[in-house]
N, C-alpha and C positions, 0 to 999 in steps of 0.2 A: 259497535258502540264504543265510544271513547271512554276509557276508564279514568276517573278523577279521584282525588283523595276522598271526596264526599261519597262517591259510589262505592269506594272500597271500605268505608267506615262500617263497623259492625252495627247491627240494629241497636236502638236505645236499650240500655240495661243489659245488653249481652244475653247470656243464657239465664241470668237470674232475674227474670221478669217479676215485677211486683204483681200481686194477685188482684189488688184493688187500687183505685185512684187514691184512696186514703193512705195506703201503704207507700205509694210512690211519693206523695207529698211529704209523708213522714221521713222518708229517706233523704229527700232534698233538704228538709229542715235540719235534720241531724248533720248533714254535710255543711250547711251554712253555719251551724253552731260551732263546728270544728274550725271553720274559717275565721269566725269572729274571735275565737280564742287565740288563733295564730297571728292574725293581722289587724283585728278590730273591725267593727261593722262598717265604718266609713271607707275603709280601704279594701273591703271585700266586693268583688265584682261577680256578675253572673258566670263568667268564665271560670272563676275560682271555685264557685259552688259546683259547677258542672264537673270540673276536674276532680274535685274531692269525692263526688258521688259516682264518678266513673261513667258519665254520660256526656253526650254532646250538648252544647248550650241550647240548641233548639228544643231539646227535651225539657230543659228547665222552663223555657218560655211556654211550654204546653201546660204548665201548672201555675206559673207565676208570671204576671205581666212585667214586673221589674223588681229591683232590689228592695224597694220600699214594701212591696207585698211580702217578700220573704222576711224582711225585718219584722213586720207586723206579726207574721205567723210565728216567728221565733219568740217574740215578746209575749204573745198570747199564751204560748206553751209554757214559758217560764213563769208568767204571772198566774196561770191556772194552778201551778204548783204552790205558789205563795198563798193563794186563796184557799186551797185545800188544807194547808197547814193551819190556817186561821179557823177553818170551819168548826172543829170540835168545841171551840170556846163559845160559840153562839148557842149551843145547846145546854150550857151550864145554868144553874139556878142562881142568878145574880141580876142586879139592875143592868139594863141594856148598855149603859155607858161603860160599865165594868167589863161586860162581855166584849164590847167593841175594842176597848183598850188592850185587853189581854190577847184578843185575836190579832190585833194589829201588831203587837210585839212579837207574837209567834210568826206572823207573816214576814216581818222584817228580818227575823233570824233566818228563815228559810231563804229569803231573797239574797242575803249576804253569803249564804252557803252555795248559791248557784253560780257557777262560772259564767254561764250565759247571761244571767241577769246582771252580774257585775260588769261584763263587757259592754252591755247595752245601756248602762246607766252611769257611765263616767261623765264628768262635766262636759266633755267634748261630744258625747254621743246622746245624752239624755233628750235634748230638744228634738232631734230628728226621730228618735225612737218614739217619743210621745206623739209627734205629728203623724208618723206612719200608723201607729196603733189606733189613734182616735179616728182615722179614716176607715177603720176595719169594723165590719159588722161583728166579726168574731170577738173582738175586744169588748164591745158593748155587751154581747151575750154572755161571755165567759167571766168577765170581771165586773163591770159596772152593774149589769142586771143582777148578777148573783149577790153582790153586796147590797144592792137596793132592796132585794127580797128580805134580807136580814133585818132591815129597818122596820119591816111590817111586824116583826116579833116583839117590838117594844110595847110596853104598856102605855095606855093613854096618859099623856102628860110628860112622858120621858123624852119625846122627840118633837122638835118644832113642827108645826103644821103649815107654816107659811111658805115652806120650800118643799119641792117634791123629793121623794126618796131617791130618785136618780141624781138629782143635783147634789144632795147630801153625800151620796156614795162617791160622786166625782170629786167632791172636796176632800173626803177622807183619803181617797186614792192619791190625790195630788200631794197631800201632806206626807203620806207614807213614802211615796217615791222620792220626795225631796230629802227624806231622811236616809233612804238607801244611798243617795248620792253623797250626802253630807250628814253623818250622824250628829245628834244634838250634843252640845257641850256638857261634859260631866258636871260643870259648875251649876247647871240648872236641873240636874238629876238625870242627864242623858235622855235617851229616847222616851223612856217612861215618864220622866218629869215633864217633857215638852208635851207629850200626848195628854197627860192628865191636866195640863194647864189649858191647852187649846181645844181639845175635842169637846169637852162639856160646853164650852162657850160657843162652839160652832153648831152643835146639834140640839142643845137644850132649848126649850121654849123661852 
């Protein structure tokens, strides 16, 4: 048998095999995050992710069809951290709009502290990031669906009934991610001033 570089290549993952598919995907996502930090999402290729993870690119394709799927997975991971940061504020005893605003502010703080989130939401990257994420079932489940559920905790009359909770959640997410990209002008009270101006008009009956 003729020996080629491909047949000489060590098995995927070498001796450190992931125990589950979830673990394998998590390692590739971590590798992608490191690549985003080094070169930016748009300049990251499958080969870069493979090299960072220490596997052949065919291994990456076993878990992700393309870079957009990897980008979406990274964005969902980062955004889940943002939603987690906002979560405690929804259990407070306060009007729903107040809980929503304080939760959104906590989420914005968490987002700006995340190197991965910052890399994916620059002006040059945000459109592609959103496009990739919105095609992902995980994005809807982990971000939009979770926020939509919080709208069900509002008292009658606090939230408009002519628009579904999922649409309202999508609007709030869009506003928040525009603020990650470009913080509100201090002249209008910064992020809090903008949220207090626009969110009540967006969600109130």
